PLY file of the C-alpha trace (Angstrom):
ply
format ascii 1.0
element vertex 250
property float x
property float y
property float z
element edge 249
property int vertex1
property int vertex2
end_header
25.17 -0.61 3.03
27.27 0.70 5.90
30.86 1.61 5.07
33.53 -0.52 6.71
35.96 0.71 9.35
39.58 -0.02 10.11
40.55 -0.19 13.75
43.62 -1.08 15.78
43.17 -3.43 18.73
45.49 -3.58 21.69
44.48 -6.78 23.48
45.75 -8.21 26.75
47.25 -11.64 26.10
48.15 -13.90 29.02
48.69 -17.64 28.65
47.50 -18.55 32.16
47.11 -17.24 35.72
50.80 -17.19 36.64
52.15 -16.17 33.23
53.38 -12.70 32.43
50.87 -10.90 30.22
51.22 -8.04 27.75
49.22 -5.99 25.31
49.45 -7.17 21.71
48.46 -5.08 18.71
46.21 -6.26 15.88
45.14 -4.33 12.81
41.50 -5.08 11.97
40.26 -3.94 8.54
36.76 -4.27 7.09
34.89 -3.90 10.37
31.18 -3.32 9.87
29.70 -0.62 12.13
26.75 -2.99 12.63
28.92 -5.71 14.18
28.72 -6.25 17.90
32.02 -5.95 19.77
32.08 -9.72 20.27
31.42 -10.36 16.57
34.42 -8.17 15.83
36.53 -10.32 18.20
35.17 -13.43 16.47
36.40 -12.01 13.16
39.84 -11.33 14.63
39.99 -14.87 16.03
39.06 -16.37 12.66
42.00 -14.53 11.12
44.36 -15.65 13.89
43.30 -19.29 13.61
43.78 -19.27 9.84
47.33 -18.04 10.46
47.90 -20.86 12.93
48.01 -18.49 15.91
46.26 -18.83 19.27
42.80 -17.26 19.33
42.02 -14.54 21.87
40.21 -16.13 24.82
37.14 -14.21 25.99
33.97 -15.18 27.83
30.55 -15.15 26.17
27.29 -17.05 26.34
23.87 -15.53 25.67
25.08 -12.41 23.81
21.81 -10.76 24.81
22.92 -8.78 27.87
21.50 -11.37 30.26
24.27 -13.68 31.47
27.05 -11.16 32.23
29.88 -13.39 31.03
30.98 -11.06 28.21
32.63 -8.65 30.66
35.56 -6.70 29.19
37.44 -3.53 30.09
37.36 -1.39 26.93
39.34 1.84 26.67
39.46 2.09 30.45
35.75 1.50 31.06
33.87 -1.59 32.14
31.81 -2.85 29.17
32.96 0.08 27.04
31.83 3.66 26.37
28.05 3.25 26.50
25.89 3.41 29.62
23.54 0.63 30.61
24.78 -2.05 28.19
26.93 -5.16 28.48
29.87 -5.75 26.14
27.80 -8.05 23.90
25.33 -5.18 23.32
28.08 -2.75 22.34
28.30 -2.22 18.57
31.22 -1.02 16.51
29.29 2.07 15.46
30.15 3.37 18.93
33.71 3.79 17.63
35.18 5.68 14.69
37.21 4.63 11.69
40.89 4.59 12.63
40.30 4.26 16.38
42.68 2.36 18.64
40.76 0.23 21.15
42.43 -1.20 24.26
40.79 -4.39 25.56
41.68 -5.80 28.99
40.24 -8.24 31.53
38.79 -7.17 34.87
41.57 -6.01 37.18
40.85 -7.25 40.72
42.72 -9.80 42.82
39.49 -11.76 43.62
39.07 -12.14 39.81
42.34 -13.83 38.76
43.02 -14.05 35.04
42.50 -17.55 33.62
43.65 -16.72 30.10
43.77 -13.51 28.03
40.47 -11.71 28.73
38.87 -14.48 30.81
38.79 -14.10 34.60
37.68 -16.44 37.36
34.55 -14.97 38.99
33.80 -17.98 41.18
34.26 -15.66 44.19
30.79 -14.32 43.35
29.45 -17.89 43.35
30.88 -18.48 46.83
29.25 -15.27 48.10
25.90 -16.52 46.78
26.47 -19.93 48.35
27.05 -18.20 51.68
23.51 -16.84 51.87
22.01 -15.68 48.58
19.04 -18.02 48.70
15.82 -18.88 50.55
15.95 -22.27 52.28
12.84 -22.05 54.45
9.58 -23.59 53.28
7.44 -20.88 51.70
4.70 -23.09 50.31
3.87 -23.97 46.75
3.94 -21.48 43.92
0.23 -20.51 44.15
0.59 -19.95 47.93
3.72 -17.85 47.58
2.18 -15.75 44.82
-0.89 -15.18 46.98
1.14 -13.15 49.48
0.20 -9.49 48.91
3.27 -7.39 48.13
2.98 -3.64 47.41
3.87 -2.86 43.80
6.54 -0.34 44.81
8.27 -3.00 46.90
7.93 -5.64 44.18
9.39 -3.21 41.62
12.35 -2.41 43.88
13.04 -6.10 44.46
12.82 -6.74 40.72
15.27 -3.93 39.97
17.77 -5.43 42.45
17.23 -8.91 40.97
18.23 -7.54 37.55
21.91 -7.78 38.62
23.65 -10.22 36.25
26.76 -10.67 38.38
29.13 -9.54 35.63
31.57 -7.86 38.02
31.61 -4.43 36.34
31.03 -2.85 39.75
34.22 -4.46 41.04
36.18 -3.53 37.92
35.05 0.10 38.07
35.71 0.56 41.80
39.12 1.92 42.82
38.94 -0.42 45.85
37.64 -3.45 43.91
34.57 -3.45 46.15
31.78 -5.95 45.56
29.25 -4.03 47.64
26.90 -3.27 44.73
26.72 -6.93 43.73
26.24 -8.19 47.29
23.74 -5.47 48.16
21.64 -6.25 45.07
21.50 -9.94 45.99
20.66 -9.16 49.63
18.07 -6.53 48.66
16.09 -8.68 46.26
15.41 -11.16 49.09
15.24 -8.77 52.04
12.45 -6.81 50.36
10.21 -9.84 49.92
8.40 -11.77 52.68
9.87 -15.08 51.48
13.34 -13.83 52.34
12.48 -12.23 55.66
13.06 -15.30 57.85
16.75 -15.55 56.94
17.57 -11.87 56.41
19.92 -11.54 59.40
22.14 -14.54 58.74
22.05 -13.77 55.01
23.57 -10.32 55.49
26.16 -11.56 57.96
27.25 -14.56 55.91
27.40 -12.84 52.54
29.37 -9.86 53.89
31.75 -12.22 55.70
32.33 -14.20 52.51
32.83 -11.00 50.51
35.54 -9.94 52.95
37.11 -13.41 52.91
37.38 -13.27 49.11
39.50 -10.12 49.36
37.16 -7.52 47.90
37.83 -3.95 49.02
35.61 -1.61 51.01
33.08 0.84 49.59
34.10 4.50 49.59
30.93 5.81 47.88
32.39 7.09 44.61
29.32 5.66 42.78
31.55 4.37 39.95
29.82 1.00 40.37
26.39 2.41 39.60
27.74 4.45 36.68
29.26 1.40 34.97
26.67 -1.25 35.87
25.06 -2.54 32.64
21.77 -3.00 34.51
22.06 0.37 36.30
21.65 -1.14 39.77
21.17 1.67 42.27
23.66 2.38 45.06
20.62 2.72 47.34
20.95 -1.04 47.66
24.32 -0.54 49.38
22.58 1.57 52.02
20.06 -1.23 52.51
22.85 -3.80 52.87
24.46 -1.63 55.55
21.15 -1.44 57.40
20.62 -5.20 57.09
24.11 -5.88 58.40
23.73 -3.52 61.39
20.35 -5.04 62.19
21.89 -8.52 62.13
24.66 -7.47 64.50
22.63 -5.35 66.94
19.15 -6.83 67.15
0 1
1 2
2 3
3 4
4 5
5 6
6 7
7 8
8 9
9 10
10 11
11 12
12 13
13 14
14 15
15 16
16 17
17 18
18 19
19 20
20 21
21 22
22 23
23 24
24 25
25 26
26 27
27 28
28 29
29 30
30 31
31 32
32 33
33 34
34 35
35 36
36 37
37 38
38 39
39 40
40 41
41 42
42 43
43 44
44 45
45 46
46 47
47 48
48 49
49 50
50 51
51 52
52 53
53 54
54 55
55 56
56 57
57 58
58 59
59 60
60 61
61 62
62 63
63 64
64 65
65 66
66 67
67 68
68 69
69 70
70 71
71 72
72 73
73 74
74 75
75 76
76 77
77 78
78 79
79 80
80 81
81 82
82 83
83 84
84 85
85 86
86 87
87 88
88 89
89 90
90 91
91 92
92 93
93 94
94 95
95 96
96 97
97 98
98 99
99 100
100 101
101 102
102 103
103 104
104 105
105 106
106 107
107 108
108 109
109 110
110 111
111 112
112 113
113 114
114 115
115 116
116 117
117 118
118 119
119 120
120 121
121 122
122 123
123 124
124 125
125 126
126 127
127 128
128 129
129 130
130 131
131 132
132 133
133 134
134 135
135 136
136 137
137 138
138 139
139 140
140 141
141 142
142 143
143 144
144 145
145 146
146 147
147 148
148 149
149 150
150 151
151 152
152 153
153 154
154 155
155 156
156 157
157 158
158 159
159 160
160 161
161 162
162 163
163 164
164 165
165 166
166 167
167 168
168 169
169 170
170 171
171 172
172 173
173 174
174 175
175 176
176 177
177 178
178 179
179 180
180 181
181 182
182 183
183 184
184 185
185 186
186 187
187 188
188 189
189 190
190 191
191 192
192 193
193 194
194 195
195 196
196 197
197 198
198 199
199 200
200 201
201 202
202 203
203 204
204 205
205 206
206 207
207 208
208 209
209 210
210 211
211 212
212 213
213 214
214 215
215 216
216 217
217 218
218 219
219 220
220 221
221 222
222 223
223 224
224 225
225 226
226 227
227 228
228 229
229 230
230 231
231 232
232 233
233 234
234 235
235 236
236 237
237 238
238 239
239 240
240 241
241 242
242 243
243 244
244 245
245 246
246 247
247 248
248 249
């Protein structure tokens, strides 16, 4: 049986968007190294509720690294100290007995805090609504699948489509840029024939909406790629730039 750990949590608590927030300290004994980070927060919340205190609000859904809702800033890094994992896949064995762990929400003006560690990422939804789809008729499923696509292209499109829209790229960027997210969504469609018909307006509309939401510009520090739980490549940003120039010039 794994020995238990004792950790100290410093958690950002904020009642609502316009409230003044602050870090609050919690001592957490008997933490199993095999717990996920979210299970540890569940344990803390159970203790708070039993005391009649307000539970820490945090987002979660699938807890399998698929949905992206578990996004947290842990000890100054998006999703915590490991590479290529979401917060729900982070386990307490990644920390040591006696550690102090600082937990904060994403820090970006387009992601306003709703409560505690929960932020509003509907700005990403509006970017997708601006052009992240195929609306032309591409035929039935057998017809669409019959279109020959080189494996290398299909693999690249699949890698871009792996983006879960968690916002870690924005949180990690010193400019709060959403270029990695937008470029992944543009790339997955621009690479495939089904998305070719709308590629110009897609790039224009999604970039325009990204700017309207208040995201910053890309300055190529590659922090987004380093912290992305799905390791989306910054090569997609170069493709987005090409798609946008093509839309404006051709």
